[in-house]
Structure formats: C-alpha cells, structure tokens
TIMARSE-896875 format. One record per residue (C-alpha): residue number from 0; residue in three letters; x, y, z. Coordinates in nm, 3 decimals, m for minus. Example, Ala and Ser with C-alpha at 12.3 -4.5 7.8 and 13.67 -1.06 7.14 Angstrom:
REM TIMARSE-896875
nr = 0 rest = ALA X = 1.230 Y = m0.450 Z = 0.780;
nr = 1 rest = SER X = 1.367 Y = m0.106 Z = 0.714;
***
This chain:
REM TIMARSE-896875
nr = 0 rest = UNK X = 3.045 Y = m3.268 Z = m2.467;
nr = 1 rest = UNK X = 2.855 Y = m2.957 Z = m2.569;
nr = 2 rest = UNK X = 2.589 Y = m3.013 Z = m2.303;
nr = 3 rest = UNK X = 2.851 Y = m3.037 Z = m2.029;
nr = 4 rest = UNK X = 3.016 Y = m2.716 Z = m2.149;
nr = 5 rest = UNK X = 2.684 Y = m2.531 Z = m2.160;
nr = 6 rest = UNK X = 2.595 Y = m2.659 Z = m1.812;
nr = 7 rest = UNK X = 2.930 Y = m2.542 Z = m1.677;
nr = 8 rest = UNK X = 2.887 Y = m2.204 Z = m1.846;
nr = 9 rest = UNK X = 2.535 Y = m2.167 Z = m1.705;
nr = 10 rest = UNK X = 2.661 Y = m2.256 Z = m1.357;
nr = 11 rest = UNK X = 2.941 Y = m1.999 Z = m1.378;
nr = 12 rest = UNK X = 2.698 Y = m1.728 Z = m1.491;
nr = 13 rest = UNK X = 2.459 Y = m1.816 Z = m1.207;
nr = 14 rest = UNK X = 2.745 Y = m1.816 Z = m0.956;
nr = 15 rest = UNK X = 2.871 Y = m1.477 Z = m1.075;
nr = 16 rest = UNK X = 2.523 Y = m1.324 Z = m1.051;
nr = 17 rest = UNK X = 2.463 Y = m1.474 Z = m0.707;
nr = 18 rest = UNK X = 2.797 Y = m1.338 Z = m0.587;
nr = 19 rest = UNK X = 2.713 Y = m0.987 Z = m0.707;
nr = 20 rest = UNK X = 2.371 Y = m0.995 Z = m0.540;
nr = 21 rest = UNK X = 2.515 Y = m1.118 Z = m0.210;
nr = 22 rest = UNK X = 2.792 Y = m0.858 Z = m0.227;
nr = 23 rest = UNK X = 2.531 Y = m0.581 Z = m0.261;
nr = 24 rest = UNK X = 2.293 Y = m0.717 Z = 0.006;
nr = 25 rest = UNK X = 2.552 Y = m0.801 Z = 0.276;
nr = 26 rest = UNK X = 2.598 Y = m0.444 Z = 0.414;
nr = 27 rest = UNK X = 2.220 Y = m0.405 Z = 0.443;
nr = 28 rest = UNK X = 2.190 Y = m0.737 Z = 0.619;
nr = 29 rest = UNK X = 2.469 Y = m0.654 Z = 0.863;
nr = 30 rest = UNK X = 2.312 Y = m0.314 Z = 0.935;
nr = 31 rest = UNK X = 1.978 Y = m0.481 Z = 1.010;
nr = 32 rest = UNK X = 2.137 Y = m0.738 Z = 1.238;
nr = 33 rest = UNK X = 2.334 Y = m0.468 Z = 1.422;
nr = 34 rest = UNK X = 2.016 Y = m0.262 Z = 1.464;
nr = 35 rest = UNK X = 1.824 Y = m0.558 Z = 1.605;
nr = 36 rest = UNK X = 2.107 Y = m0.637 Z = 1.848;
nr = 37 rest = UNK X = 2.123 Y = m0.275 Z = 1.967;
nr = 38 rest = UNK X = 1.744 Y = m0.265 Z = 2.006;
nr = 39 rest = UNK X = 1.754 Y = m0.590 Z = 2.200;
nr = 40 rest = UNK X = 2.028 Y = m0.457 Z = 2.432;
nr = 41 rest = UNK X = 1.828 Y = m0.136 Z = 2.494;
nr = 42 rest = UNK X = 1.523 Y = m0.345 Z = 2.581;
nr = 43 rest = UNK X = 1.720 Y = m0.593 Z = 2.791;
nr = 44 rest = UNK X = 1.885 Y = m0.335 Z = 3.016;
nr = 45 rest = UNK X = 1.586 Y = m0.095 Z = 3.018;
nr = 46 rest = UNK X = 1.795 Y = 0.186 Z = 2.872;
nr = 47 rest = UNK X = 1.479 Y = 0.302 Z = 2.698;
nr = 48 rest = UNK X = 1.144 Y = 0.158 Z = 2.793;
nr = 49 rest = UNK X = 1.035 Y = 0.118 Z = 2.434;
nr = 50 rest = UNK X = 0.746 Y = m0.119 Z = 2.385;
nr = 51 rest = UNK X = 0.875 Y = m0.410 Z = 2.179;
nr = 52 rest = UNK X = 0.603 Y = m0.497 Z = 1.932;
nr = 53 rest = UNK X = 0.582 Y = m0.605 Z = 1.571;
nr = 54 rest = UNK X = 0.589 Y = m0.250 Z = 1.431;
nr = 55 rest = UNK X = 0.897 Y = m0.139 Z = 1.624;
nr = 56 rest = UNK X = 1.083 Y = m0.459 Z = 1.536;
nr = 57 rest = UNK X = 0.995 Y = m0.420 Z = 1.167;
nr = 58 rest = UNK X = 1.115 Y = m0.058 Z = 1.166;
nr = 59 rest = UNK X = 1.443 Y = m0.163 Z = 1.327;
nr = 60 rest = UNK X = 1.482 Y = m0.468 Z = 1.101;
nr = 61 rest = UNK X = 1.432 Y = m0.267 Z = 0.783;
nr = 62 rest = UNK X = 1.607 Y = 0.047 Z = 0.905;
nr = 63 rest = UNK X = 1.898 Y = m0.105 Z = 1.095;
nr = 64 rest = UNK X = 2.085 Y = 0.136 Z = 1.320;
nr = 65 rest = UNK X = 1.903 Y = 0.444 Z = 1.181;
nr = 66 rest = UNK X = 1.579 Y = 0.254 Z = 1.251;
nr = 67 rest = UNK X = 1.680 Y = 0.219 Z = 1.617;
nr = 68 rest = UNK X = 1.751 Y = 0.591 Z = 1.634;
nr = 69 rest = UNK X = 1.415 Y = 0.664 Z = 1.469;
nr = 70 rest = UNK X = 1.222 Y = 0.442 Z = 1.713;
nr = 71 rest = UNK X = 1.405 Y = 0.593 Z = 2.012;
nr = 72 rest = UNK X = 1.337 Y = 0.950 Z = 1.896;
nr = 73 rest = UNK X = 0.968 Y = 0.870 Z = 1.846;
nr = 74 rest = UNK X = 0.958 Y = 0.714 Z = 2.193;
nr = 75 rest = UNK X = 1.137 Y = 1.002 Z = 2.367;
nr = 76 rest = UNK X = 0.914 Y = 1.258 Z = 2.194;
nr = 77 rest = UNK X = 0.608 Y = 1.064 Z = 2.307;
nr = 78 rest = UNK X = 0.476 Y = 1.019 Z = 1.954;
nr = 79 rest = UNK X = 0.482 Y = 0.639 Z = 1.942;
nr = 80 rest = UNK X = 0.598 Y = 0.329 Z = 2.125;
***
C-alpha cells in the first residue's frame, strides 16, 4: 500500500513539473514555428530573395519572428544572406 502511494505521489510531482516546463516553453516554441512559417512564405513568394541555408534557418528557428526580422535586415543591408 505504501509503495502504491509513493508511486502515485512521484507521478503527480513529475506531472506537475512537466506541466510547468511545458507552460514556460510553449510561447517560445510557438514563436519559433511562426518565424519559420513567415520565413518560408517570404522564400516561397520571393518577397525577399534571402538564401535559405542552415545558418539562416537556425537564426529564424532560435529567434522566431525577431529572427526573421534580423535575417531580412542583414539581407537588405547586404551584410549576409
């Protein structure tokens, strides 16, 4: 009986911690996905002729929408991409 109670308690603690981590990470994940979609749309319709390579995708994936703006500014200034 004690083992079942401790297992249930351990599961509830794990579930509560996982919920808190997911709650904190979700806005960052959504921002990254939105940034990648915007970058893909810009590349698809040739709005900006940014070279799609590993570095630009990583900047957009980690930066999200501000990452897209950063890559576009670097492209329009002729510094990179």
